[in-house]
C-alpha positions as CSV (number, residue, x, y, z in Angstrom):
1,X,30.8,-13.9,-13.7
2,X,29.5,-10.7,-12.2
3,X,30.8,-9.2,-9.0
4,X,28.9,-9.7,-5.7
5,X,27.0,-6.7,-4.4
6,X,27.3,-5.6,-0.8
7,X,24.0,-7.2,0.1
8,X,25.1,-10.5,-1.4
9,X,28.3,-10.4,0.5
10,X,26.5,-9.8,3.8
11,X,24.1,-12.7,3.1
12,X,26.9,-15.0,2.3
13,X,28.7,-14.1,5.5
14,X,25.5,-14.8,7.5
15,X,25.1,-18.1,5.8
16,X,28.7,-19.0,6.6
17,X,28.2,-18.1,10.3
18,X,25.0,-20.1,10.5
19,X,26.7,-23.1,9.0
20,X,29.5,-22.8,11.6
21,X,27.0,-22.5,14.4
22,X,25.1,-25.6,13.3
23,X,28.3,-27.6,13.1
24,X,29.5,-26.5,16.5
25,X,26.3,-27.5,18.3
26,X,26.4,-31.1,19.6
27,X,23.8,-33.4,18.3
28,X,21.7,-35.0,21.1
29,X,20.7,-38.6,20.7
30,X,16.9,-39.2,20.5
31,X,15.6,-41.4,23.3
32,X,13.3,-44.1,22.1
33,X,11.5,-44.5,25.4
34,X,10.0,-41.1,25.3
35,X,6.2,-40.9,25.8
36,X,4.0,-40.1,22.9
37,X,2.8,-36.5,22.8
38,X,-0.8,-36.0,21.8
39,X,-1.4,-33.0,19.7
40,X,-4.3,-30.8,20.9
41,X,-6.5,-28.9,18.4
42,X,-6.6,-25.3,19.4
43,X,-9.6,-23.5,18.1
44,X,-9.0,-19.8,17.4
45,X,-11.7,-17.4,18.2
46,X,-13.4,-15.6,15.4
47,X,-11.1,-12.7,14.4
48,X,-12.7,-9.4,14.2
49,X,-11.5,-6.4,12.3
50,X,-9.2,-4.2,14.4
51,X,-10.4,-0.9,15.7
52,X,-7.9,1.1,13.7
53,X,-9.5,-0.3,10.4
54,X,-12.7,1.6,11.2
55,X,-10.9,4.8,12.2
56,X,-8.9,4.8,9.0
57,X,-12.0,3.9,6.9
58,X,-13.9,6.8,8.4
59,X,-11.0,9.2,7.7
60,X,-10.8,8.0,4.1
61,X,-14.5,8.5,3.6
62,X,-14.4,12.0,5.0
63,X,-11.4,12.8,2.7
64,X,-13.2,11.4,-0.4
65,X,-16.3,13.4,0.4
66,X,-14.3,16.6,0.8
67,X,-12.5,16.0,-2.6
68,X,-15.9,15.4,-4.3
69,X,-17.3,18.6,-2.7
70,X,-14.3,20.5,-3.9
71,X,-14.7,19.2,-7.4
72,X,-18.4,20.2,-7.5
73,X,-17.5,23.7,-6.1
74,X,-14.9,24.2,-8.7
75,X,-17.4,23.1,-11.4
76,X,-19.9,25.7,-10.3
77,X,-17.3,28.4,-10.0
78,X,-16.2,27.7,-13.5
79,X,-19.9,28.0,-14.7
80,X,-20.3,31.4,-13.1
81,X,-17.3,32.9,-14.8
């Protein structure tokens, strides 16, 4: 059997602590006379793309255009030589 790595040891310690915390908490009895809760349907508004998407998109397009212009310029410089 292989040795445990440091991460595996940490995860095992966390699992052990979690198990002890669950065992130490008292279990409350469920009351049967509790009223019935009706679930409400929450409609989420239409999500739009965040503003930073368009800012990053614009920067990317500018960067791509500059690279293509550089490639074209290098091509013509090579033709002149």
